[in-house]
C-alpha positions as CSV (number, residue, x, y, z in Angstrom):
1,M,34.8,100.0,-27.6
2,V,31.2,99.4,-26.6
3,D,29.6,96.2,-28.0
4,R,26.3,97.5,-29.4
5,L,23.1,95.6,-29.0
6,N,21.3,95.3,-32.3
7,E,17.7,94.5,-33.3
8,V,17.9,92.4,-36.4
9,I,15.2,91.1,-38.7
10,F,16.1,88.3,-41.1
11,A,14.5,85.5,-43.1
12,I,15.9,82.1,-43.8
13,E,14.8,79.5,-46.4
14,H,15.9,76.0,-45.8
15,E,14.3,72.8,-47.2
16,S,15.1,70.6,-44.2
17,C,12.3,72.3,-42.1
18,W,8.5,72.0,-42.2
19,T,8.5,75.7,-42.9
20,S,9.2,74.9,-46.6
21,F,5.6,73.6,-46.8
22,V,4.2,77.0,-45.8
23,G,2.7,78.8,-48.8
24,D,1.2,82.2,-49.4
25,F,-0.1,82.4,-45.8
26,V,1.2,83.3,-42.4
27,V,1.9,80.8,-39.6
28,R,2.5,82.8,-36.4
29,T,4.5,81.5,-33.4
30,I,2.6,83.0,-30.5
31,K,4.5,81.3,-27.7
32,F,7.5,79.0,-27.4
33,S,9.8,77.5,-24.8
34,V,13.0,75.5,-25.0
35,D,14.3,72.5,-23.1
36,S,17.9,72.2,-24.4
37,E,18.6,69.2,-22.1
38,K,15.7,67.2,-23.5
39,N,16.4,68.6,-27.0
40,Y,13.0,70.0,-27.8
41,I,11.2,73.2,-28.6
42,R,7.6,73.5,-27.6
43,S,5.8,75.9,-29.9
44,I,2.2,77.2,-30.1
45,I,1.5,78.3,-33.6
46,T,-1.7,79.8,-35.1
47,L,-2.9,79.9,-38.7
48,D,-6.1,80.2,-40.7
49,K,-8.2,77.0,-40.8
50,A,-8.2,77.2,-44.6
51,Y,-4.6,76.0,-44.5
52,K,-5.1,73.1,-42.0
53,G,-3.2,70.8,-44.4
54,I,0.1,72.1,-43.0
55,I,-0.6,70.4,-39.7
56,S,-0.3,66.9,-41.2
57,K,3.0,68.0,-42.9
58,I,4.4,69.2,-39.6
59,R,3.5,65.9,-38.0
60,K,5.3,64.0,-40.8
61,S,8.5,66.1,-40.6
62,N,11.7,64.6,-39.2
63,S,11.9,67.1,-36.4
64,F,8.4,66.5,-35.1
65,L,8.2,64.9,-31.6
66,G,4.6,65.1,-30.6
67,N,1.7,67.5,-29.9
68,S,-0.3,68.5,-26.8
69,S,-3.3,70.2,-28.4
70,L,-5.0,71.0,-31.7
71,M,-8.0,73.3,-31.5
72,L,-10.0,76.1,-33.1
73,D,-10.4,79.4,-31.4
74,Q,-13.6,81.5,-31.3
75,N,-12.5,83.2,-34.6
76,G,-12.0,79.9,-36.4
77,R,-8.2,80.0,-36.4
78,I,-6.2,76.9,-35.7
79,I,-4.1,76.8,-32.5
80,F,-1.5,74.0,-32.6
81,D,0.7,73.2,-29.5
82,F,3.5,70.8,-30.5
83,R,7.1,69.8,-29.8
84,K,10.0,69.5,-32.2
85,K,13.8,68.9,-32.0
86,F,15.8,71.8,-30.9
87,R,19.4,71.1,-31.8
88,G,20.4,72.4,-35.3
89,T,17.4,74.7,-35.6
90,V,17.6,78.4,-36.3
91,M,16.6,79.1,-32.7
92,D,19.5,76.9,-31.5
93,T,21.9,78.8,-33.7
94,V,20.7,82.2,-32.5
95,Y,21.1,81.1,-28.8
96,L,24.6,79.8,-29.5
97,H,25.7,83.2,-30.6
98,N,24.3,84.9,-27.5
99,G,21.2,86.2,-29.3
100,M,17.6,86.5,-28.0
101,I,14.5,85.9,-30.0
102,I,11.7,88.5,-29.8
103,D,9.2,87.2,-32.4
104,G,8.8,85.0,-35.4
105,F,6.5,83.7,-38.1
106,K,6.5,81.5,-41.2
107,Y,5.5,82.7,-44.6
108,N,6.0,81.6,-48.2
109,G,8.5,78.9,-47.4
110,K,10.6,81.1,-45.1
111,E,11.2,81.7,-41.4
112,F,11.1,85.3,-40.4
113,W,12.8,86.2,-37.1
114,R,13.2,89.4,-35.1
115,I,16.1,89.1,-32.6
116,L,18.4,91.0,-30.3
117,I,22.1,90.3,-30.8
118,Y,25.4,92.0,-30.0
119,E,27.4,93.5,-32.9
120,S,30.4,91.3,-32.2
121,H,28.3,88.1,-32.7
122,L,26.2,89.1,-35.7
123,N,28.6,88.2,-38.6
124,E,29.3,84.8,-37.1
125,L,25.6,84.2,-36.6
126,L,24.8,85.1,-40.3
127,Q,27.7,82.9,-41.4
128,D,26.4,79.9,-39.5
129,L,22.8,80.5,-40.8
130,R,24.1,80.6,-44.4
131,S,25.2,77.0,-43.9
132,K,21.6,76.1,-43.3
133,G,20.0,77.8,-46.2
134,N,19.4,81.1,-48.0
135,I,19.6,84.2,-45.7
136,Y,17.9,87.5,-46.3
137,L,18.9,90.3,-43.9
138,I,15.9,92.6,-43.9
139,R,16.9,95.2,-41.3
140,K,19.6,95.9,-38.7
141,S,19.4,98.8,-36.2
142,E,20.8,99.7,-32.9
143,F,18.4,98.7,-30.1
144,E,16.9,101.7,-28.4
145,I,14.8,101.7,-25.2
146,E,11.9,104.1,-25.7
147,D,9.9,105.8,-22.9
148,D,6.6,104.3,-23.9
149,D,5.4,102.8,-20.6
150,L,2.2,104.2,-19.2
151,S,2.3,106.0,-15.9
152,P,0.0,104.8,-13.1
153,Q,-2.3,107.8,-13.7
154,E,-2.5,107.0,-17.4
155,L,-3.2,103.3,-16.7
156,K,-6.0,104.3,-14.3
157,I,-7.7,106.7,-16.6
158,L,-7.4,104.4,-19.6
159,G,-9.0,101.5,-17.6
160,V,-11.8,103.6,-16.4
161,A,-12.5,105.0,-19.8
162,Y,-12.6,101.6,-21.4
163,R,-14.8,100.0,-18.7
164,T,-17.3,102.8,-18.7
165,G,-17.8,102.7,-22.5
166,Y,-15.9,105.8,-23.5
167,F,-14.4,104.0,-26.5
168,D,-17.7,102.3,-27.5
169,F,-19.6,103.4,-30.6
170,P,-21.8,105.2,-29.9
171,R,-20.0,106.5,-26.9
172,K,-21.7,105.6,-23.6
173,I,-20.1,108.3,-21.5
174,K,-18.6,111.7,-22.0
175,S,-15.3,113.0,-20.8
176,D,-16.7,115.4,-18.2
177,K,-18.5,112.5,-16.4
178,I,-15.4,110.3,-16.4
179,S,-13.3,113.2,-15.0
180,K,-15.7,113.4,-12.1
181,L,-15.5,109.6,-11.5
182,V,-11.7,109.9,-11.1
183,D,-11.9,113.3,-9.4
184,I,-9.8,115.4,-11.8
185,S,-10.6,118.2,-14.2
186,K,-11.9,117.5,-17.7
187,S,-8.8,119.0,-19.3
188,T,-6.5,116.8,-17.1
189,F,-8.5,113.7,-18.0
190,I,-8.1,114.4,-21.7
191,Y,-4.4,115.2,-21.4
192,H,-3.6,111.9,-19.7
193,L,-5.9,109.9,-22.0
194,R,-4.3,111.4,-25.1
195,S,-0.9,110.7,-23.7
196,A,-1.8,107.1,-23.0
197,E,-3.3,106.7,-26.5
198,H,-0.2,108.2,-28.1
199,K,2.2,105.8,-26.3
200,M,0.0,102.7,-27.0
201,V,-0.3,103.5,-30.7
202,K,3.4,104.2,-31.1
203,K,4.3,100.9,-29.3
204,Y,1.7,98.9,-31.3
205,L,2.8,100.3,-34.7
206,K,6.4,99.3,-33.9
207,E,5.4,95.8,-33.0
208,I,3.2,95.2,-36.0
209,E,5.8,96.5,-38.4
210,F,7.5,93.1,-38.2
211,L,4.3,91.2,-38.5
212,N,3.2,93.3,-41.5
213,L,6.2,92.1,-43.6
214,P,4.1,89.6,-45.6
215,N,1.9,92.5,-46.8
216,K,4.9,94.5,-47.7
217,L,6.5,91.6,-49.6
218,K,3.2,91.1,-51.5
219,K,3.1,94.7,-52.5
220,D,6.8,94.6,-53.6
221,N,6.1,91.5,-55.8
222,D,3.0,93.1,-57.3
223,N,5.0,96.3,-58.1
224,P,8.5,95.2,-59.2
């Protein structure tokens, strides 16, 4: 019997984590690394500056070990680079059950995770997570590899179109002029460009489906 690889999305609510201080706003984990020997996770999170009070709560939490940087980006969002204890965390538990983390964020007192895990390990993982707090299994599906990578020709055409202002408003260059730049016919240029756009939009929509969960949850709460 083949041990299927699953993509699983779940949320966990546990008061022992600084996540419990997160209100009706999103704290996104944009990068992380783990040093299991030194027992720490280095996380870079981002959130709107309107909720800067959460930073002091993170620093006061029992798991906090220190921070490398605290700054505002050009859009006024907080970027916080800090370290916290690894052992006993949700991330530690996922790794112990041979899982891999794809993405994560914090919202409304919960941690939301998107992971890959084999079917044979999933039930034990969920059981261990329940010992830490309330678990909400949002979605489980068999992991599928989709053919959404851009070909070299598509990458070339997309890059030229972007750099020459084809996507600007108003448009700075027309398709017939770009086709001459890359030495192909206008119809071939449009074919490869549309193919590249289709693949990129499809891949992007799949990625943001997970990140759009807060909006979906708000809608569900407003329309019980």
